[in-house]
N, C-alpha and C positions, 0 to 999 in steps of 0.2 A: 484488559484483564485476560491473562493468557491461560484459559482453561479449556478453550475450544477454538475452532477455526473462526477467524473474523469473517463477517459477512459483508456483502456489497454495501449495505447501509452504513456499517462502520467505516468502510473505506471512503465514503463521501467526506467524512470528517478529515481523514488524512489527506485526501486530495485538496480539501479546502485549505489545510495548513500549507500544502505544497504551493497552492495558488498565491497566498499572501506572501510566502517566502520568496517565490520567484518574482513577484511584483516589486518587493523591496530591493532585491538584488538588481533587478532591471533598472531601477531608478538610483542605484549607486549606494544603497545602504549596506552597512555591515550587519550581518544577521547571526545571532547565536541562538540555535534552535535546540530545545530540550524536549524529549518525549519520554515521560516516565512509564515504566512497565509495572502494572499491579500483578505481583506474583505471590500474594497471600491475601485471601479473603474467603468469605463463606462459600462462594461458588467453587473456588479452587479446592478447598478442603472437602466439600461434598463430592466433587468429581473424583478426587484421589481416593476417597473412601469407597465410592461405588465401584471403582476399577481395581481395588485392592493394591494400590501402588504404594510400595514401601517408602520411597523417598519422593516427597512432593515436587522436588526439582525435576524429577524425571518427566512429570506432566508439564510443568511450566516451560521448561527448556524446549520440549517438543513443539509446543504451540508458539513459542517465541520464534522458532526456526521457520515454521510455516508463515507466520506473520511477516517476517523479513523477506521471505521469498515473494510473497504477494506484493509487498511494497516495491520491490525491485521490478516485478512484472508490470506494475502500473507506472514505472518511471518516476517514482516519488524521490525527490532529493533527500538523502539520508540526513537525520538530525546530527548535531554535534555530539550529543550525549543521549544514551538510552538507559538512565539509571533504574535499577530494580528496587522495589520497596524493601525487600528483605535485606538489602545491602545498606540501608539507611535507617535502621532501627534506632541507633544512638541519637541521630538528629531528631527523630520523632519524640523520643523520650525527653530530650532537652526542651523541646517546644512545649510538651505537656507541663513540665515543671516550671517553665517560664510563665505559662498561662496561669498556673496555680498560684504563683507568687503575686499575680495581679488580680486574684480572686475571679478569674475567668474560667477556671477548671476546678473540679472537685472529684474526690475519690469516694466510691460507695463501699459498703461493707464487704462485698465480694471481691474487691480489688480492681473493679472497672473504673475508668475515668470518663467524665463527661464535660462538655463545654457548657458553661453557665450562660445560656442565651439571654436571660433576664438582666445579666450584668453588662451586656454588650449593647451600648446605645446604637440604634439604627440597624439592629440585626434583621436581615432579610428584606432590606429596603433599597438596595442598590440595583439589582437586576430584576426583582419582582416586588410587588407590594403585598406583603403577607397580612392576612388577618389571623393574628395569633390565637384568637378565641376559637377559630374553626379548625385549628391544626390538630391532627391525630398522629399517633406514633406510627412510624413506618420502619424503623430500624429493626432488622432481624436479629434475634438473640440478645436484645438489650435488657438491661436490668430494670426491674420494677422499682428499684430504690432511687432512681434519679429524681431530682427535685421538680422538674417541669417536663411536660410532654414535649416541648420544643427542643429540649436539650439533646444533643447528639453525641455519639460515642467517639471518644478519642482513643480509648484503650479498652479492649474487651477481655475480661478476666477469663482464665482457662477454665473450661467446663469439661469434666470427665465424661467420656463417651461421645462428646461432640467435637472437641478439638484434638489436635495432634501434637505430639511431642516435637516433631520436626518443623513445626510452624508456631512455636511459642518462644518468648523471650522474657527476661526480667532484669530489673536493676536493683540489686540488693539494698534493702532498707528503704527504697523509694517507690519503685513500681513493681507490683507483684506479677507473677507469671501470667502471660497472656499474649495478645497480639494487637496490632494497631487497627483503629477504625479506618475506613476507606478514605475519608476526606483528609485525614492528617498527613498522609504520605505526600500528597501533592503540595501542600504548603511547605513541608520540611524540605523537599527536594528542590522546589522552585527557589526557595531562599538560598540553599547551598550553591546552586549553579547559576542563578540569575540575580541574586541580591534581594534586598527587602522589597523593592518595587520593580515589577516587570512591565515591559511595554505592551505586549499583546498576549492574550490568553484565548485559546480556541476550544471548541467543543460543540457537541450537538445541542440543539435548542432545549432538549429535555434535561440538560445538566444545569440549567440556570438555577433551579431549586430542586433538591436541597444542596447539591454538590458544590456549585460555584459560590453560592451565598455562604456556605459553611467554610469554604476556603478563605473567603474574604474575612469572615469573622475571626478565624484562627490566626491568619497572617497579620491582619491589622491589629488584633488584640495583642499579639506578641511583640510587634515592632512599633506600633503607634504610627505607622506610615501607610500611605496608599498602597494597596497590594498590586493593583493592575490599572494601567492607564487606558487600555482599550480592550473590550471584549468582542470576540468574533464568534457568533453562534450560527451554525449551519442548520438548514432544515432537514426534515426526515427524508428517507427514501421510502416510498410507498409501493406496496405490491398488492394488487386487488383492493385498492383504496384503503389499505391498512398500513400503519407504520411497520416496517420490517424490523423484527426483533427476535432474539432467541427465546424470550419468554412466551411469545405468541406462537412459536414453532413455524413461522412462515419465512424464515431467513434462507438465503442462498449464499453459499460460499463463492468466492471469486472464481475458482476453477470450475465449480459446478454451474454457475450462471454464465461463465464466459469460457467455454471449453477450448476455443481456438484463439490463437494470438490476435487475429483480427477482431475478435470479440472483446478482448482485454483493452486493446487500443481504442475501440469504439466506446467502451464504458468510460475510459479516461476522458475522451473528448465529450461525451454526453455530460459528465459532471463539470468539466472545465468550461464548457460553453453555457452553463446554466447560471442563474442568479443564486448565489450560495445560500442566502437566507430563506429561500422559498422551498416548498416541498417539491420533490422530484419523483415522478412516477417511473418505476422500472417496468417497462412493458416491451413486448416484441416490436411494437411499432416504433417506440423511442429508440431502441437499439438498432433497428433497421435503418432509421433515418440517420443515426450517427455513423453507421457503417457506410451508407451511401455518401455522406459528406466526406468521409476520409477517402473513399474511392475517387471522388471528384478531385480532391486536393492532390492526392498521390499522382493521379493521371496528369494533371497540369504540371506538377513539379517534374515529372518524368519527361514530358514534352519539352519543357524549357531546357532541362539538362541535355537532352538530345540535340536540340536546336543550337545550343551554345558549344557543344563539343567540337573541339579542334577549330573553333572560330576566333578570330580577333575582333573584339568588340570595339568599334570606334568610340573614343572617349568624348569627341566633340559633336557627334551626330545629333541632329535635332530630334527630340522625342517628347511628345505631349505626355506620355506615360511617366517619364522621369520628372518632367517639370510640373505636372499637375496631379495625375492619378495617385502616384505613390506617396508624395508628401501629404496629400489630403487623407489617404487611408491611414497612414501612420499617426497623423495628428488626431484623427477620430479614435484610433485604437488607444492611444495614450490617455486621451480625455476620458474614455470609457473606464480604463483601469483606475483612474483617479476619482471616479464618481462611484464610490462604494463598490468597487470591483464589478462593474457592470459588464459581465462577460458575454451576455447575449449581444450587446452592442460591439464588443471587441471582436466577437465572431463575425458579425456583419461586416466589420472593417476588413477582416481577412478575406471574406468571400467577395468583397467588392474588387479585390485584386485578382482573385480567381476568375471572376467574370471578365475583367479587362484582358487577361491572358487568353481566355477562351475566344474572345472577340477577335483578338489579334491573329490567332491561328486560323480562325474561320475566314478572316479577311484574305489572307494569303492563299488559302486553299481554293478560292474561287477563280484565281487566274494564275497562270504559270509564271508570269514575269513579275509578280508582286514579291517584294522582299520583306522579310520579317524585321520588325523593330528590335534588333538584338540588344541594343542598349536598354530599351524599355523592359524587355523580358528579363534581362540580368538584374535590373533594378527591382522588378517584382519578386524575383527569386530571393534576393537579399532581404527585401522587406518581410517576406513571409517567414524566412528563417529567423529574422529578428523577432517577429511575433511568436515564433515557436519557443523562444526563451520563456514564454509564459505558458503556452498550450502544452509543450512537451510531447508532441505527437509523432515526431520523426525519430523513431527508434525501433530497434528489433527486440521484440518481447523475448526475454530469456526463458529457457526451459526450467520447469520446477525440478527439484532433485529426483522426484519419482520419474519424470519424463527423461531426465538425463540418464538415469539407471536403465530405463527401458531402451533408450537409444543405444547405450553401450552394449546391452545384450543383443540388440539387433545387429550391431556392427560385428560382434563376435560371431553371431550366427552366419552373417554374410561372409566373414573371413573363413568360416569352416567350409563354405561352399566353393571357395576359390581354389582351383587346381593349379599347383605350381607348374612352370614351364618344363621343368625336368620330368615331371610325371607325364605331362602331355606328350613330350618327345618319346618316352617309353611306350605310351599308348599307341602312337603312330607307328613306331617300329614293330610293335606286336601285330598291328593290323596288316602291315606289309608282310610279316613272317607268315601270318595265316593265309594271306593271299598266295604266298609262294608255297603253301602247305608245309612249312617248316614248323611242325607242331612242337618239337623239342625247344626251339628258340622261343616260340610263342609262350609256352608254359614257363620258361625261364624268365621271360620279361614280365609275365603276370606275377610271378613270385617277387621280382624286384619291385614292382609297383606296390604289392602288398606290404613289403618291408618299409616302404615310405609312407604307409598309413592310408592307402587308397585301394578301392576295389574297382574292377572293371567288369561291366556286364555287356555282353554282345546283344545287339538288337538287330533282328533280321530286317535287312533292307534299309538300315539307318546307321547313324553314328553310334559308337559304343558309349555307354553311360558310365561316368566316373564319379564315385562318391568317397567321402572320407570315412574311415573306420577307425575304431579304437585299436591301438596296437597292444 
Protein backbone atom coordinates (compact mmCIF):
# COMPACT_ATOMS: atom_id res chain seq x y z
CA UNK A 1 0.00 0.00 0.00
CA UNK A 2 1.85 3.03 -1.30
CA UNK A 3 1.03 5.84 1.13
CA UNK A 4 4.32 5.89 3.06
CA UNK A 5 7.81 4.39 3.04
CA UNK A 6 7.86 0.62 3.39
CA UNK A 7 9.60 -0.52 6.58
CA UNK A 8 12.08 -3.32 7.15
CA UNK A 9 9.27 -5.54 8.43
CA UNK A 10 7.47 -5.15 5.10
CA UNK A 11 10.64 -5.99 3.24
CA UNK A 12 10.92 -9.33 4.98
CA UNK A 13 7.85 -10.37 2.99
CA UNK A 14 9.38 -9.19 -0.28
CA UNK A 15 12.66 -10.94 0.51
CA UNK A 16 10.66 -14.11 1.23
CA UNK A 17 9.04 -13.81 -2.21
CA UNK A 18 12.54 -13.34 -3.62
CA UNK A 19 13.69 -16.47 -1.82
CA UNK A 20 10.97 -18.76 -3.16
CA UNK A 21 11.37 -17.27 -6.64
CA UNK A 22 15.12 -17.83 -6.65
CA UNK A 23 14.68 -21.41 -5.40
CA UNK A 24 12.18 -22.19 -8.15
CA UNK A 25 14.47 -20.70 -10.79
CA UNK A 26 17.44 -22.60 -9.31
CA UNK A 27 15.63 -25.90 -9.78
CA UNK A 28 14.63 -25.06 -13.35
CA UNK A 29 11.06 -23.86 -13.02
CA UNK A 30 9.57 -21.08 -15.13
CA UNK A 31 8.24 -18.37 -12.82
CA UNK A 32 5.63 -15.70 -13.52
CA UNK A 33 5.68 -13.29 -10.61
CA UNK A 34 2.99 -10.65 -10.00
CA UNK A 35 3.12 -8.07 -7.22
CA UNK A 36 0.06 -5.82 -7.05
CA UNK A 37 0.25 -2.24 -5.82
CA UNK A 38 -2.58 -0.94 -3.65
CA UNK A 39 -2.88 2.69 -4.75
CA UNK A 40 -6.36 3.43 -3.39
CA UNK A 41 -7.62 2.74 0.13
CA UNK A 42 -8.55 4.51 3.36
CA UNK A 43 -4.94 5.14 4.42
CA UNK A 44 -4.00 6.65 1.08
CA UNK A 45 -7.07 8.90 1.02
CA UNK A 46 -6.48 10.05 4.60
CA UNK A 47 -2.81 10.80 3.94
CA UNK A 48 -3.59 12.75 0.73
CA UNK A 49 -6.20 14.78 2.62
CA UNK A 50 -3.83 15.45 5.52
CA UNK A 51 -1.18 16.77 3.14
CA UNK A 52 -3.67 18.71 0.96
CA UNK A 53 -2.54 16.83 -2.14
CA UNK A 54 -4.70 17.73 -5.14
CA UNK A 55 -4.08 14.55 -7.13
CA UNK A 56 -3.86 11.28 -5.21
CA UNK A 57 -1.44 9.84 -7.77
CA UNK A 58 1.11 12.44 -6.69
CA UNK A 59 1.25 10.65 -3.34
CA UNK A 60 1.10 7.06 -4.60
CA UNK A 61 3.65 7.47 -7.40
CA UNK A 62 6.07 9.10 -4.99
CA UNK A 63 6.01 6.15 -2.61
CA UNK A 64 5.97 3.63 -5.45
CA UNK A 65 9.26 5.14 -6.57
CA UNK A 66 10.77 4.84 -3.08
CA UNK A 67 9.50 1.24 -2.87
CA UNK A 68 11.18 0.24 -6.13
CA UNK A 69 14.43 1.95 -5.11
CA UNK A 70 14.46 -0.09 -1.89
CA UNK A 71 13.72 -3.36 -3.71
CA UNK A 72 16.66 -2.64 -6.00
CA UNK A 73 18.89 -1.84 -3.02
CA UNK A 74 17.98 -5.21 -1.50
CA UNK A 75 18.76 -7.03 -4.78
CA UNK A 76 15.21 -8.35 -5.06
CA UNK A 77 14.51 -9.84 -8.48
CA UNK A 78 11.80 -7.69 -10.09
CA UNK A 79 8.33 -9.13 -10.66
CA UNK A 80 7.02 -9.63 -14.18
CA UNK A 81 4.11 -7.31 -13.45
CA UNK A 82 3.34 -4.61 -10.88
CA UNK A 83 -0.35 -3.94 -11.58
CA UNK A 84 -2.00 -1.00 -9.83
CA UNK A 85 -5.44 -1.33 -8.25
CA UNK A 86 -6.66 1.90 -9.89
CA UNK A 87 -5.88 0.49 -13.33
CA UNK A 88 -8.04 -2.61 -12.78
CA UNK A 89 -11.35 -1.20 -11.59
CA UNK A 90 -13.32 -2.76 -14.51
CA UNK A 91 -12.02 -6.24 -13.55
CA UNK A 92 -13.12 -5.67 -9.95
CA UNK A 93 -16.58 -4.50 -11.01
CA UNK A 94 -16.96 -7.56 -13.21
CA UNK A 95 -16.09 -9.81 -10.27
CA UNK A 96 -18.65 -8.08 -8.03
CA UNK A 97 -21.41 -8.62 -10.60
CA UNK A 98 -20.28 -12.22 -11.12
CA UNK A 99 -20.48 -12.88 -7.38
CA UNK A 100 -23.88 -11.17 -7.24
CA UNK A 101 -25.18 -13.47 -9.98
CA UNK A 102 -24.29 -16.40 -7.70
CA UNK A 103 -25.92 -14.81 -4.61
CA UNK A 104 -22.49 -14.31 -3.04
CA UNK A 105 -22.61 -10.49 -3.13
CA UNK A 106 -25.33 -7.96 -2.36
CA UNK A 107 -25.78 -4.20 -2.57
CA UNK A 108 -26.91 -2.06 0.36
CA UNK A 109 -29.09 1.03 0.15
CA UNK A 110 -26.14 3.42 0.12
CA UNK A 111 -24.60 1.72 -2.93
CA UNK A 112 -21.97 -0.36 -1.12
CA UNK A 113 -21.45 -4.03 -2.00
CA UNK A 114 -20.65 -6.84 0.45
CA UNK A 115 -19.62 -10.46 0.19
CA UNK A 116 -22.30 -12.73 1.65
CA UNK A 117 -20.15 -14.96 3.85
CA UNK A 118 -23.13 -17.03 5.03
CA UNK A 119 -23.68 -18.12 1.43
CA UNK A 120 -20.11 -19.36 0.98
CA UNK A 121 -19.60 -22.84 2.35
CA UNK A 122 -16.33 -23.21 4.27
CA UNK A 123 -15.68 -19.49 4.59
CA UNK A 124 -12.68 -18.82 6.81
CA UNK A 125 -11.68 -22.48 7.17
CA UNK A 126 -8.71 -22.95 4.81
CA UNK A 127 -5.99 -20.95 6.56
CA UNK A 128 -7.61 -20.40 9.96
CA UNK A 129 -10.47 -21.96 11.89
CA UNK A 130 -12.94 -19.17 12.55
CA UNK A 131 -15.48 -19.06 15.32
CA UNK A 132 -18.12 -17.00 13.55
CA UNK A 133 -20.08 -16.38 16.73
CA UNK A 134 -17.12 -14.52 18.23
CA UNK A 135 -16.39 -12.39 15.17
CA UNK A 136 -16.67 -8.61 15.42
CA UNK A 137 -16.71 -5.98 12.71
CA UNK A 138 -13.29 -4.56 11.84
CA UNK A 139 -13.85 -2.93 8.44
CA UNK A 140 -13.31 0.80 8.62
CA UNK A 141 -16.11 2.92 7.15
CA UNK A 142 -18.38 -0.05 6.51
CA UNK A 143 -22.14 0.19 6.20
CA UNK A 144 -24.40 -0.69 9.11
CA UNK A 145 -26.82 -2.10 6.53
CA UNK A 146 -24.87 -5.27 5.82
CA UNK A 147 -26.57 -8.55 6.61
CA UNK A 148 -23.96 -10.22 8.82
CA UNK A 149 -21.08 -9.00 10.92
CA UNK A 150 -18.77 -11.39 9.02
CA UNK A 151 -19.59 -9.89 5.61
CA UNK A 152 -16.77 -7.79 4.15
CA UNK A 153 -16.77 -4.86 1.74
CA UNK A 154 -16.32 -5.44 -1.97
CA UNK A 155 -17.26 -1.87 -2.88
CA UNK A 156 -17.48 1.18 -0.61
CA UNK A 157 -20.07 3.77 -1.56
CA UNK A 158 -18.88 7.37 -1.95
CA UNK A 159 -19.21 9.39 1.25
CA UNK A 160 -19.23 13.17 1.05
CA UNK A 161 -16.45 14.71 3.12
CA UNK A 162 -14.59 11.42 3.53
CA UNK A 163 -13.93 10.26 -0.01
CA UNK A 164 -12.30 12.03 -2.95
CA UNK A 165 -13.49 12.60 -6.48
CA UNK A 166 -10.12 11.50 -7.88
CA UNK A 167 -10.46 8.11 -6.15
CA UNK A 168 -13.98 7.07 -7.10
CA UNK A 169 -15.53 5.15 -9.98
CA UNK A 170 -18.96 3.94 -11.07
CA UNK A 171 -20.60 1.66 -13.61
CA UNK A 172 -23.77 3.24 -14.90
CA UNK A 173 -26.91 1.43 -13.80
CA UNK A 174 -24.97 -1.35 -12.06
CA UNK A 175 -22.42 -0.10 -9.51
CA UNK A 176 -22.84 3.28 -7.85
CA UNK A 177 -20.09 5.82 -7.28
CA UNK A 178 -17.48 4.54 -4.87
CA UNK A 179 -14.22 2.61 -4.63
CA UNK A 180 -13.14 -1.01 -4.18
CA UNK A 181 -12.60 -2.81 -0.91
CA UNK A 182 -9.04 -3.87 -0.22
CA UNK A 183 -9.51 -7.62 -0.66
CA UNK A 184 -11.19 -7.43 -4.05
CA UNK A 185 -8.23 -6.00 -5.98
CA UNK A 186 -6.02 -9.00 -5.21
CA UNK A 187 -8.54 -11.53 -6.49
CA UNK A 188 -9.29 -9.54 -9.65
CA UNK A 189 -5.66 -8.93 -10.57
CA UNK A 190 -4.51 -12.45 -9.70
CA UNK A 191 -7.18 -13.80 -12.02
CA UNK A 192 -6.22 -11.45 -14.85
CA UNK A 193 -2.48 -12.14 -14.77
CA UNK A 194 -2.28 -15.69 -13.40
CA UNK A 195 -5.61 -17.34 -14.17
CA UNK A 196 -8.30 -18.87 -11.97
CA UNK A 197 -5.82 -20.96 -9.95
CA UNK A 198 -2.41 -19.75 -8.89
CA UNK A 199 0.45 -21.91 -7.66
CA UNK A 200 1.88 -19.84 -4.80
CA UNK A 201 0.60 -16.87 -2.82
CA UNK A 202 2.78 -15.11 -0.26
CA UNK A 203 2.34 -12.59 2.53
CA UNK A 204 2.87 -11.90 6.18
CA UNK A 205 1.38 -14.28 8.72
CA UNK A 206 -1.00 -11.53 9.85
CA UNK A 207 -2.69 -11.61 6.44
CA UNK A 208 -4.08 -15.13 6.85
CA UNK A 209 -7.27 -13.61 8.20
CA UNK A 210 -9.11 -11.68 7.12
CA UNK A 211 -7.27 -10.77 3.92
CA UNK A 212 -6.26 -14.12 2.48
CA UNK A 213 -9.39 -15.95 3.62
CA UNK A 214 -11.42 -13.21 1.93
CA UNK A 215 -9.40 -13.58 -1.26
CA UNK A 216 -10.14 -17.29 -1.23
CA UNK A 217 -13.85 -16.67 -0.71
CA UNK A 218 -14.05 -14.11 -3.53
CA UNK A 219 -11.98 -16.01 -6.06
CA UNK A 220 -13.40 -19.47 -5.45
CA UNK A 221 -16.90 -18.01 -5.23
CA UNK A 222 -16.46 -16.42 -8.67
CA UNK A 223 -14.68 -19.26 -10.46
CA UNK A 224 -15.73 -22.41 -8.60
CA UNK A 225 -12.08 -23.48 -8.70
CA UNK A 226 -9.26 -23.71 -6.14
CA UNK A 227 -7.76 -20.26 -5.79
CA UNK A 228 -4.26 -21.15 -4.58
CA UNK A 229 -2.35 -24.41 -4.37
CA UNK A 230 0.28 -23.30 -1.85
CA UNK A 231 0.37 -20.48 0.70
CA UNK A 232 3.65 -19.07 2.00
CA UNK A 233 3.36 -16.89 5.12
CA UNK A 234 6.41 -15.22 6.64
CA UNK A 235 6.81 -14.34 10.30
CA UNK A 236 6.95 -10.83 11.74
CA UNK A 237 10.03 -8.70 12.19
CA UNK A 238 10.09 -7.67 15.85
CA UNK A 239 11.71 -4.66 17.43
CA UNK A 240 11.86 -4.47 21.23
CA UNK A 241 9.81 -7.69 21.34
CA UNK A 242 6.94 -6.08 19.40
CA UNK A 243 5.82 -6.59 15.82
CA UNK A 244 7.19 -3.78 13.68
CA UNK A 245 4.27 -1.86 12.18
CA UNK A 246 3.24 1.63 11.14
CA UNK A 247 0.18 1.49 13.39
CA UNK A 248 2.40 0.96 16.46
CA UNK A 249 4.75 3.73 15.34
CA UNK A 250 7.83 1.55 15.90
CA UNK A 251 8.76 1.00 12.27
CA UNK A 252 12.11 1.71 10.64
CA UNK A 253 12.49 2.50 6.96
CA UNK A 254 15.16 0.59 5.05
CA UNK A 255 17.42 3.62 4.63
CA UNK A 256 16.81 4.70 8.23
CA UNK A 257 17.62 1.28 9.67
CA UNK A 258 20.40 0.57 7.16
CA UNK A 259 22.17 3.87 6.42
CA UNK A 260 25.19 2.28 4.72
CA UNK A 261 25.41 -0.17 1.84
CA UNK A 262 26.99 -2.79 4.11
CA UNK A 263 23.95 -2.52 6.39
CA UNK A 264 21.55 -3.16 3.51
CA UNK A 265 23.50 -6.22 2.39
CA UNK A 266 23.56 -7.40 6.00
CA UNK A 267 19.78 -7.05 6.34
CA UNK A 268 19.31 -9.06 3.17
CA UNK A 269 21.58 -11.81 4.51
CA UNK A 270 19.90 -11.71 7.93
CA UNK A 271 16.50 -12.36 6.35
CA UNK A 272 17.69 -14.80 3.69
CA UNK A 273 19.50 -16.98 6.23
CA UNK A 274 16.53 -17.14 8.62
CA UNK A 275 13.59 -19.55 8.67
CA UNK A 276 10.90 -17.61 6.81
CA UNK A 277 7.96 -18.69 8.95
CA UNK A 278 9.48 -17.73 12.31
CA UNK A 279 9.66 -14.33 13.97
CA UNK A 280 12.83 -12.37 13.31
CA UNK A 281 14.27 -9.92 15.83
CA UNK A 282 15.78 -6.79 14.34
CA UNK A 283 18.48 -5.93 16.86
CA UNK A 284 21.97 -4.40 16.74
CA UNK A 285 23.33 -7.80 17.74
CA UNK A 286 21.56 -9.61 14.89
CA UNK A 287 22.68 -7.02 12.35
CA UNK A 288 26.22 -7.11 13.75
CA UNK A 289 26.35 -10.88 13.35
CA UNK A 290 25.08 -10.61 9.76
CA UNK A 291 27.72 -7.99 8.93
CA UNK A 292 30.46 -10.16 10.42
CA UNK A 293 29.24 -13.13 8.40
CA UNK A 294 29.40 -11.13 5.18
CA UNK A 295 32.83 -9.80 6.08
CA UNK A 296 34.06 -13.36 6.54
CA UNK A 297 32.51 -14.51 3.25
CA UNK A 298 33.87 -11.52 1.33
CA UNK A 299 37.34 -12.04 2.77
CA UNK A 300 37.50 -15.67 1.70
CA UNK A 301 36.16 -14.92 -1.78
CA UNK A 302 38.76 -12.18 -2.19
CA UNK A 303 41.52 -14.53 -1.01
CA UNK A 304 40.43 -17.16 -3.53
CA UNK A 305 40.23 -14.66 -6.39
CA UNK A 306 43.73 -13.41 -5.53
CA UNK A 307 45.13 -16.93 -5.32
CA UNK A 308 43.62 -17.92 -8.67
CA UNK A 309 44.59 -14.75 -10.50
CA UNK A 310 46.85 -15.44 -13.49
CA UNK A 311 47.09 -19.10 -12.44
CA UNK A 312 46.46 -22.16 -14.57
CA UNK A 313 44.38 -24.56 -12.52
CA UNK A 314 45.32 -28.21 -13.21
CA UNK A 315 42.12 -30.02 -14.21
CA UNK A 316 43.38 -33.45 -13.14
CA UNK A 317 45.05 -32.55 -9.85
CA UNK A 318 43.95 -34.65 -6.90
CA UNK A 319 41.76 -32.68 -4.48
CA UNK A 320 39.74 -33.92 -1.51
CA UNK A 321 37.95 -30.56 -1.58
CA UNK A 322 36.68 -31.22 -5.11
CA UNK A 323 35.94 -34.88 -4.48
CA UNK A 324 34.35 -34.62 -1.03
CA UNK A 325 33.85 -31.24 0.60
CA UNK A 326 32.15 -29.37 -2.24
CA UNK A 327 29.74 -32.16 -3.35
CA UNK A 328 28.72 -32.73 0.28
CA UNK A 329 28.09 -29.02 0.88
CA UNK A 330 26.05 -28.62 -2.32
CA UNK A 331 24.00 -31.74 -1.55
CA UNK A 332 23.23 -30.45 1.96
CA UNK A 333 22.45 -26.99 0.55
CA UNK A 334 19.90 -28.31 -1.96
CA UNK A 335 18.37 -30.68 0.60
CA UNK A 336 17.86 -27.69 2.90
CA UNK A 337 16.14 -25.69 0.15
CA UNK A 338 13.77 -28.57 -0.52
CA UNK A 339 12.93 -28.96 3.17
CA UNK A 340 10.50 -26.04 3.51
CA UNK A 341 13.21 -23.53 2.59
CA UNK A 342 15.40 -24.34 5.58
CA UNK A 343 17.74 -21.39 5.10
CA UNK A 344 19.61 -21.73 8.42
CA UNK A 345 20.76 -25.15 7.15
CA UNK A 346 21.50 -23.73 3.70
CA UNK A 347 23.60 -21.03 5.36
CA UNK A 348 25.46 -23.68 7.36
CA UNK A 349 26.30 -25.44 4.08
CA UNK A 350 27.76 -22.22 2.69
CA UNK A 351 29.86 -21.69 5.81
CA UNK A 352 31.12 -25.27 5.70
CA UNK A 353 32.89 -24.26 2.46
CA UNK A 354 34.11 -20.99 3.95
CA UNK A 355 35.66 -23.02 6.76
CA UNK A 356 37.34 -25.43 4.30
CA UNK A 357 38.84 -22.47 2.38
CA UNK A 358 40.07 -20.81 5.56
CA UNK A 359 41.68 -24.08 6.64
CA UNK A 360 43.43 -24.39 3.26
CA UNK A 361 44.88 -20.88 3.45
CA UNK A 362 45.97 -21.48 7.04
CA UNK A 363 47.67 -24.76 6.05
CA UNK A 364 49.84 -23.12 3.41
CA UNK A 365 50.67 -20.10 5.56
CA UNK A 366 52.54 -22.30 8.04
CA UNK A 367 55.26 -23.34 5.64
CA UNK A 368 56.82 -21.62 2.64
CA UNK A 369 56.97 -24.71 0.42
CA UNK A 370 53.29 -25.72 0.82
CA UNK A 371 51.19 -25.24 -2.30
CA UNK A 372 47.56 -24.20 -2.33
CA UNK A 373 44.97 -26.62 -3.65
CA UNK A 374 44.00 -24.29 -6.51
CA UNK A 375 41.57 -26.77 -8.00
CA UNK A 376 39.87 -27.12 -4.64
CA UNK A 377 39.68 -23.35 -4.12
CA UNK A 378 38.26 -22.85 -7.61
CA UNK A 379 35.63 -25.49 -6.85
CA UNK A 380 34.74 -23.72 -3.60
CA UNK A 381 34.40 -20.38 -5.39
CA UNK A 382 32.13 -21.90 -8.04
CA UNK A 383 29.99 -23.63 -5.41
CA UNK A 384 29.57 -20.46 -3.33
CA UNK A 385 28.58 -18.49 -6.42
CA UNK A 386 26.08 -21.24 -7.19
CA UNK A 387 24.65 -20.86 -3.69
CA UNK A 388 24.51 -17.11 -4.23
CA UNK A 389 21.85 -17.70 -6.87
CA UNK A 390 19.68 -18.07 -3.76
CA UNK A 391 21.32 -15.76 -1.20
CA UNK A 392 21.91 -12.92 -3.67
CA UNK A 393 24.57 -11.24 -1.52
CA UNK A 394 27.31 -10.59 -4.09
CA UNK A 395 26.25 -7.26 -5.50
CA UNK A 396 26.94 -3.56 -5.20
CA UNK A 397 24.14 -1.71 -3.43
CA UNK A 398 22.92 1.07 -5.75
CA UNK A 399 22.54 4.62 -4.54
CA UNK A 400 19.06 5.96 -3.89
CA UNK A 401 17.91 8.88 -6.06
CA UNK A 402 18.58 11.29 -3.18
CA UNK A 403 22.09 9.87 -2.82
CA UNK A 404 22.66 10.09 -6.58
CA UNK A 405 21.61 13.75 -6.58
CA UNK A 406 23.87 14.48 -3.61
CA UNK A 407 26.77 12.71 -5.35
CA UNK A 408 26.13 14.72 -8.53
CA UNK A 409 26.20 17.97 -6.55
CA UNK A 410 29.46 16.93 -4.90
CA UNK A 411 30.92 16.15 -8.32
CA UNK A 412 29.88 19.58 -9.58
CA UNK A 413 31.39 21.14 -6.49
CA UNK A 414 34.64 19.24 -7.03
CA UNK A 415 34.63 20.28 -10.66
CA UNK A 416 34.36 23.88 -9.53
CA UNK A 417 37.59 23.51 -7.55
CA UNK A 418 39.59 22.06 -10.44
CA UNK A 419 41.85 24.69 -12.00
CA UNK A 420 42.49 24.18 -15.75
CA UNK A 421 46.08 23.78 -16.95
CA UNK A 422 45.79 27.00 -18.97
CA UNK A 423 45.02 28.98 -15.82
CA UNK A 424 47.80 27.32 -13.82
CA UNK A 425 50.26 28.19 -16.61
CA UNK A 426 49.24 31.87 -16.37
CA UNK A 427 49.57 31.72 -12.56
CA UNK A 428 53.14 30.40 -12.94
CA UNK A 429 53.98 33.10 -15.51
CA UNK A 430 52.61 35.75 -13.15
CA UNK A 431 54.73 34.41 -10.28
CA UNK A 432 57.80 34.61 -12.52
CA UNK A 433 56.85 38.18 -13.58
CA UNK A 434 56.55 39.21 -9.94
CA UNK A 435 59.89 37.58 -9.19
CA UNK A 436 61.38 39.69 -11.99
CA UNK A 437 59.49 42.73 -10.61
CA UNK A 438 57.67 43.10 -13.95
CA UNK A 439 54.55 44.46 -12.28
CA UNK A 440 52.87 45.49 -15.53
CA UNK A 441 53.10 41.96 -16.91
CA UNK A 442 52.00 40.51 -13.56
CA UNK A 443 48.89 42.75 -13.53
CA UNK A 444 48.17 41.85 -17.16
CA UNK A 445 48.36 38.14 -16.35
CA UNK A 446 46.10 38.62 -13.30
CA UNK A 447 43.52 40.26 -15.60
CA UNK A 448 43.79 37.37 -18.07
CA UNK A 449 43.27 34.88 -15.22
CA UNK A 450 40.18 36.83 -14.09
CA UNK A 451 38.77 36.76 -17.66
CA UNK A 452 38.94 32.96 -17.49
CA UNK A 453 36.87 33.01 -14.28
CA UNK A 454 39.52 32.63 -11.61
CA UNK A 455 41.07 34.79 -8.92
CA UNK A 456 44.62 34.52 -7.64
CA UNK A 457 45.63 35.47 -4.11
CA UNK A 458 49.26 35.76 -3.08
CA UNK A 459 50.30 34.07 0.15
CA UNK A 460 53.45 35.26 1.86
CA UNK A 461 55.99 32.48 1.90
CA UNK A 462 53.68 30.04 0.08
CA UNK A 463 52.05 29.11 -3.21
CA UNK A 464 49.35 31.48 -4.57
CA UNK A 465 45.75 30.38 -3.98
CA UNK A 466 43.57 30.09 -7.08
CA UNK A 467 39.75 30.03 -6.79
CA UNK A 468 36.89 30.06 -9.26
CA UNK A 469 34.77 33.22 -9.38
CA UNK A 470 31.56 34.17 -11.14
CA UNK A 471 32.25 36.10 -14.33
